[in-house]
Structure formats: C-alpha cells, structure tokens
C-alpha positions in Angstrom: -6.6 -16.2 -2.1 -3.9 -18.2 -3.9 -0.9 -18.7 -1.7 2.6 -19.9 -2.3 4.5 -20.2 1.0 8.3 -20.2 0.8 8.9 -22.4 3.8 11.6 -21.6 6.2 11.5 -22.8 9.8 12.2 -20.1 12.3 12.2 -20.7 16.0 11.6 -18.0 18.5 14.5 -17.6 20.9 12.6 -18.7 24.0 9.9 -21.3 24.7 9.0 -20.0 28.1 5.8 -18.3 28.8 6.0 -14.7 29.6 2.6 -13.5 30.8 2.7 -9.8 31.4 -0.4 -9.7 33.4 -1.3 -12.9 35.2 -4.8 -11.6 35.8 -6.3 -9.1 33.4 -7.1 -5.9 35.3 -10.3 -4.0 34.8 -9.8 -0.3 35.3 -12.3 2.4 35.7 -11.1 5.4 33.6 -9.5 7.8 36.0 -10.3 5.7 39.0 -11.0 8.0 42.0 -9.2 10.8 40.2 -10.9 13.9 39.0 -12.3 13.5 35.5 -11.0 16.1 33.1 -12.8 16.4 29.8 -10.6 16.3 26.7 -10.4 19.0 24.1 -13.2 18.5 21.5 -13.2 20.3 18.2 -15.6 18.0 16.3 -17.4 14.7 16.5 -17.4 12.8 19.8 -15.0 10.0 20.8 -16.3 6.4 20.8 -15.7 6.3 24.6 -14.8 8.8 27.3 -11.6 8.7 29.3 -10.1 11.6 31.3 -7.5 14.0 29.9 -4.2 12.6 31.2 -4.8 9.3 29.5 -3.9 8.9 25.9 -6.2 6.7 23.8 -4.5 6.0 20.5 -3.7 3.5 17.7 -7.0 1.5 17.7 -7.6 -1.9 16.3 -11.0 -3.6 16.3 -12.4 -7.0 15.5 -16.1 -7.7 15.5 -18.3 -10.8 15.8 -22.0 -10.2 15.5 -23.0 -7.6 18.1 -19.8 -7.9 20.0 -16.6 -6.0 19.3 -13.1 -5.9 20.9 -11.4 -2.6 20.6 -7.6 -2.7 21.3 -5.6 0.5 21.8 -2.6 2.0 23.4 -3.0 3.9 26.7 -1.0 4.9 29.7 -2.0 3.2 33.0 -0.9 6.1 35.2 -2.4 9.5 34.6 -0.1 12.1 33.0 2.7 9.5 32.9 3.8 8.6 29.4 6.3 6.0 30.7 3.4 3.6 31.5 2.4 2.3 28.1 0.0 -0.6 27.9 -2.1 -2.4 25.3 -5.7 -2.3 26.6 -9.0 -3.7 25.2 -12.6 -2.6 25.7 -15.5 -4.9 24.9 -18.1 -3.2 22.8 -21.8 -4.2 22.6 -24.2 -3.0 19.9 -27.7 -1.9 20.8 -30.1 0.8 19.6 -28.0 1.6 16.6 -24.8 2.4 18.5 -21.8 0.7 20.1 -21.2 1.0 23.9 -17.8 0.2 25.2 -17.0 -1.2 28.7 -14.1 -0.4 30.9 -10.5 -1.0 29.8 -8.8 -4.3 30.5 -5.0 -4.3 30.4 -3.6 -7.0 28.0 0.1 -6.4 28.1 2.6 -3.9 29.6 6.4 -3.5 29.2 8.6 -6.4 30.3 10.9 -6.0 33.2 14.1 -6.5 31.2 13.7 -7.2 27.5 13.3 -5.7 24.0 10.0 -4.2 25.1 11.0 -3.1 28.5 10.1 0.6 28.1 7.2 0.8 25.6 4.5 -1.4 24.1 2.2 0.1 21.5 0.3 -0.3 18.2 -1.2 -3.7 18.5 -3.3 -5.7 16.0 -5.2 -8.9 16.7 -6.5 -11.8 14.6 -8.4 -15.0 15.5 -7.3 -18.5 14.6 -5.7 -21.6 16.1 -2.3 -21.1 17.7 -0.2 -23.4 19.8 2.4 -22.1 22.2 4.3 -23.7 25.1 2.0 -26.8 25.1 -1.2 -24.7 25.2 -3.8 -23.8 22.5 -4.8 -20.2 22.0 -7.5 -18.5 19.9 -6.1 -15.0 19.4 -2.8 -13.8 18.1 -1.6 -10.2 18.8 1.3 -8.5 16.9 2.6 -5.3 18.7 5.5 -2.9 18.6 7.8 -2.6 21.6 10.9 -0.7 22.5 13.5 -0.5 25.3 13.7 3.3 24.7 11.4 5.8 26.3 10.8 7.6 23.0 9.5 4.4 21.3 12.4 4.6 18.9 14.2 1.6 17.3 11.0 -0.4 17.8 10.7 -4.2 17.1 7.6 -6.3 16.6 6.6 -9.3 18.8 3.7 -11.6 19.4 1.3 -12.4 22.2 -1.5 -14.9 22.5 -4.8 -15.3 24.4 -7.6 -17.8 24.8 -10.2 -15.0 25.1 -9.8 -11.6 23.5 -10.3 -9.8 26.8 -8.7 -12.5 28.9 -5.1 -13.2 29.9 -2.5 -12.4 27.3 0.8 -14.3 27.1 3.9 -12.8 25.4 5.5 -15.2 22.9 9.2 -15.7 23.9 11.6 -13.1 25.1 12.8 -11.9 21.7 10.9 -10.0 19.0 9.8 -11.7 15.8 10.9 -8.8 13.7 14.0 -6.9 14.9 14.8 -3.5 13.5 18.5 -3.0 12.9 19.3 0.8 12.8 22.9 0.1 11.7 21.6 -0.7 8.3 20.7 2.9 7.9 23.7 4.6 9.6 25.1 5.7 6.3 22.3 8.2 5.9 23.5 10.1 9.0 20.2 9.9 11.0 20.2 9.3 14.7 16.5 8.6 15.2 14.6 5.7 13.7 11.0 4.7 14.8 11.9 1.2 13.7 9.5 -1.7 12.9 6.0 -0.4 13.6 2.3 -0.5 12.5 1.8 -4.3 12.5 -1.4 -5.5 10.8 -2.6 -9.1 10.8 -4.9 -10.8 8.2 -5.7 -14.6 8.4 -5.1 -16.8 5.4 -7.0 -19.9 6.4 -8.9 -19.0 9.6 -6.4 -21.3 11.3 -2.8 -20.5 12.0 -1.6 -19.0 8.7 -1.5 -15.2 8.6 -0.2 -12.2 6.7 1.8 -9.9 8.8 1.9 -6.4 7.3 4.2 -3.8 8.9 6.1 -0.6 8.2 9.9 -0.3 8.6 10.1 3.4 9.5 13.3 5.2 8.6 14.4 7.9 6.2 13.3 5.6 3.3 10.0 4.3 4.8 9.0 0.9 3.4 6.0 -1.3 3.9 6.3 -5.1 3.9 4.3 -8.2 4.3 5.3 -11.7 5.6 3.4 -14.9 5.0 3.6 -16.9 8.2 2.3 -20.2 9.6 1.9 -19.5 13.3 0.0 -22.7 14.0 3.0 -23.7 16.2 4.4 -20.5 17.6 7.4 -22.4 19.1 8.4 -23.1 15.4 7.0 -20.4 13.1 7.1 -21.2 9.4 8.2 -18.0 7.7 7.6 -17.3 4.0 9.4 -14.7 2.0 9.1 -11.0 2.8 7.4 -8.9 0.0 7.5 -5.2 -0.5 4.1 -3.4 -0.6 4.4 -1.1 -3.5 2.9 2.5 -3.4 1.9 3.1 -7.0 -1.4 4.8 -7.3 -1.0 6.8 -4.0 -0.6 10.5 -4.2 0.2 13.1 -1.5 0.1 16.8 -1.9 3.6 18.3 -2.0 5.7 15.1 -2.1 7.1 12.8 -4.7 7.4 10.0 -2.2 3.9 9.0 -1.1 3.7 6.0 1.3 1.4 3.8 3.3 1.9 5.7 6.5 0.3 4.1 9.5 -1.6 1.6 7.3 -4.0 -1.0 8.5 -5.2 -3.8 6.1 -8.3 -6.0 5.7 -9.2 -8.6 3.1 -12.4 -9.2 1.2 -12.5 -12.9 0.0 -15.5 -12.4 -2.3 -14.0 -9.5 -4.4 -10.4 -10.6 -3.8 -9.6 -7.0 -2.8 -7.1 -5.9 -0.1 -8.3 -2.8 1.6 -6.1 -0.3 3.5 -6.6 2.8 5.6 -3.5 5.1 5.8 -2.5 8.5 7.1 -1.9 11.3 4.7 1.5 12.8 4.7 1.8 15.4 7.5 2.6 19.0 6.8 2.4 20.0 10.5 5.2 22.2 11.7 4.1 22.3 15.4 3.6 19.5 17.9 2.3 16.9 17.5 3.8 16.4 14.0 1.2 13.9 12.9 -1.1 13.5 10.0 -4.2 15.6 9.4 -6.2 13.1 7.2 -7.0 9.5 6.7 -7.5 7.9 3.3 -9.0 4.5 2.2 -7.5 2.4 -0.6 -7.9 -0.9 -2.3 -5.8 -3.2 -4.4 -6.4 -6.5 -6.2 -5.1 -9.3 -4.0 -3.5 -11.1 -6.9 -0.9 -8.5 -7.1 0.4 -9.4 -3.6 0.0 -13.1 -4.3 2.1 -13.0 -7.5 4.1 -9.8 -7.6 7.8 -9.5 -7.2 8.9 -5.9 -6.4 5.9 -4.4 -8.2 6.1 -6.5 -11.4 3.4 -9.1 -12.3 4.0 -11.3 -15.3 6.6 -8.8 -16.7 4.3 -5.8 -16.6 4.3 -2.9 -14.1 1.0 -2.7 -12.3 -0.7 0.2 -10.4 -1.4 -1.2 -7.0 -3.7 1.2 -5.2 -7.0 3.0 -6.0 -8.3 5.6 -3.6 -12.0 4.9 -2.6 -14.6 7.0 -0.7 -14.0 10.4 0.8 -11.0 11.2 3.0 -11.5 11.7 6.7 -10.2 15.2 7.5 -11.0 18.4 9.4 -14.1 19.0 7.4 -15.6 15.5 7.7 -14.9 15.4 11.5 -16.8 18.6 12.2 -19.8 18.3 14.5 -22.3 20.4 12.6 -25.0 19.9 15.3 -22.9 21.6 17.9 -22.0 25.3 17.2 -19.1 25.1 19.7 -17.3 22.5 17.7 -18.1 22.8 14.0 -14.5 23.0 12.7 -13.3 19.4 13.1 -9.9 18.1 14.1 -6.5 19.3 12.8 -4.7 16.1 13.8 -6.1 12.8 12.5 -4.0 9.7 12.4 -3.6 5.9 13.2 -6.5 4.6 11.3 -7.9 1.0 11.5 -10.7 -0.7 9.6 -13.1 -2.6 11.7 -13.0 -6.2 10.5 -14.3 -9.6 11.5 -12.0 -11.6 13.8 -10.0 -13.0 10.9 -9.2 -9.6 9.4 -11.8 -9.8 6.7 -14.1 -7.0 5.5 -17.5 -7.0 7.3 -19.5 -5.7 4.3 -18.5 -4.8 0.8 -19.3 -1.2 -0.2 -18.9 0.2 3.3 -16.6 0.0 6.3 -16.1 1.7 9.6 -12.7 3.4 10.3 -11.5 4.1 13.8 -8.8 6.8 14.1 -7.0 9.0 16.6 -7.2 12.7 17.1 -5.1 14.9 19.4 -5.0 18.5 20.6 -2.2 20.8 19.6 0.6 21.9 21.9 -0.2 25.3 23.3 -4.0 24.9 23.1 -5.3 27.3 25.7 -8.0 24.9 26.7 -5.4 22.5 28.1 -4.6 22.7 31.8 -1.7 25.2 32.5 -0.3 23.0 35.3 0.7 20.3 32.8 3.0 21.8 30.1 2.8 18.6 28.0 -0.9 18.0 28.4 -1.4 17.7 24.7 0.5 14.3 24.9 -2.5 13.0 26.9 -5.3 14.3 24.9 -5.7 11.6 22.2 -9.2 10.3 21.6 -10.5 7.5 19.3 -13.3 8.3 16.9 -15.4 6.5 14.3 -16.5 7.3 10.8 -18.0 5.2 7.9 -16.5 5.2 4.4 -18.7 4.1 1.5 -17.6 3.5 -2.1 
C-alpha cells in the first residue's frame, strides 16, 4: 500500500483510563436459567446461546488455529438495555471451530457518550500506547446515550490480550455524529456514526478506520490514523468511499450498508462484505442478503471523491455468490430447508491486522433473526424476536 498521511494532531479529550470491566467476566450462556432454543430456519449457528440473548454484529480475527470472535450481546436475559461487547475464543480442530464461553470486554459507561449502548465493535492488532501503558489490540465501537442506539458516535478501547481486560480510551468519542447537520431534511431519527472497521497499515500503530455515517443520505468514509500514541492521535484526511459498481434491486442509491473491510497486500485488493438493501416491511426491517465485493486499493490511496488522475473509476466488483435465503438453507434437515429471511451485519474473518487470510476464498460471519410474530417464539415475551439473533458462517469463493 502506498500511503500519504495528511498529518493533523488530534488529542482525545481525556487522558484518564476508563476500564469498563476491571476483570473480564466469563459467563456461561444462560447461567442457571432455562435454556431456550432459538428459531432455526436453516444452517446452524456457530455457537449456541439461549433465546433471550441477542448475538449480533460479529467481528473475527484469526491467528493460526486460534480465533477471537467479538460480537454484541445483552448481559441480562430479555433485557435489551444491557448491551455489551463480548468475545469468544475459538479453537480449530477436526475441521471445525469450537467457541468457548463469552467474556465481556466493555459495557456502557455510567455517564458519558456511550452510557446507554455499546455495539458493533471491530478489532485490530498492533502497537498502541495509552496512558503510559503499551497495548496490543485496538477496538473501535459505536456507542450511544440513547436506548434506541440512535445518534451513535465511535470510540476506541485497548487491551493487552484479545480476551483480557479492555480499557476505554478517554471519555469522549473519536468520531462524534452531529445530527444538527441534517436537520434541514426534517428527520428526527439518525442512527449516527456506525459500522466501524479497522485495517492495519503497518502492523504497528497506523490504521484505516472505515465507518458509515448513517442518515437520510448514507455515506461511507475512511480515515487514515496513526494510533501509536492514543493520547495524541495523528489524523489524516477523511475520504469518501464511493459506491460505483454496486447495484441493488429497486433503488437508484445503492450503498455499502453495514460493510466490513479487509485488505490483501499481495493482490492490493480491498475486500468488503455488505448488506443488500432491505425490502422488509415487517419487523425487523433489516437486510435479507449479504454480498462480497472487491476494489483496487490504489483507488482509495489516490482518489479524491471518486476521481483518479482526472478519470472516473468504477470502484467495486461483486465476487462470489450472495448469501441469502437459498444459500443458508440446511438441505440435510427436512425441518429447516428454506433458509433465513433476515441476513445482515456481515464480517470477513481476517488475520489480526485486518488482512485477508487466503486469496480466492474467505469466511463470512453474519447475523440472522426471527421475524416478529413468528409462532415459534414464546408467547409470554411479546418482543422475543429482538432476542433471537444468531451468528452463522459461510465461505465465499471467487
């Protein structure tokens, strides 16, 4: 990768350590509670957890036969006000991954920008100093002080071990969403700055931070950052991630919804997994397919608003088959042969630095969810569908 960093010194507003969990807590799914199986319509989830706990928005890094799967879950059964970022350690044996119990990484702060919700984390390995300590892992995550996760911002956390103690960086977000910039369009609800995705530049402290600013005119951005010293982040210019080459049925405004990114240094391709535009009219109103894309990295390195050397360029090329209701069907089980109708929040399993593991194939983790009103959900929980999310895995080849 060829990099040109526009150097601008940016200090985070606080230098104090803000560890959300002084000691990481290992939790047995459901504890002593009754285990309730989730609603299966197709392939199995990568791990089992009782209905009542949502398992969503995965992110995974892998080193050899060890994997760390980060995801969003509630810590109290059937209580969606108890967001957390959790991690499960995966081990590979006999041709399959087995995941351990969840360890809580971070939870909402008592009184700050992320005091109500934390969600949608992504992690990269490197060398990061903060508050006089050295850390090996950097997490970017979305947080909000609203119960509906709206007007979200993006902040950082660090850890010395992926499943160890995580420390929030400062008391202010790194990217703050300003809804007032969009008041002229008359909307009252803005998801905010969401879907952070980290890719290392030098396997040290320099990273790309991709994210989505979600409003009526959804836009995807990337920052070039030097996070070697998180007390004084060096911030390059923000670039718009163009959407040319993407197509969605029934819309003239296709976008990189919920996108996750990885880089392949040998081919110099940037790969992305994104949600297809949802056409759902009933809850949950989320996507029903996931698509894989790739783009030449030199476009991002040299482009300015979609123009490279004075010529318009097509950014994205679709690769492999989409993951949808047909591909997620479990044909070996006659009771669930139809696949899932809600498929969203994809991530590409990468190495610890956000690099592609193997050219020509990659594993995508994604979330599925039952529909509101599904008769298989317990009648004593009117909103049980909110706690039905599961994480699945499929391989895309190209």
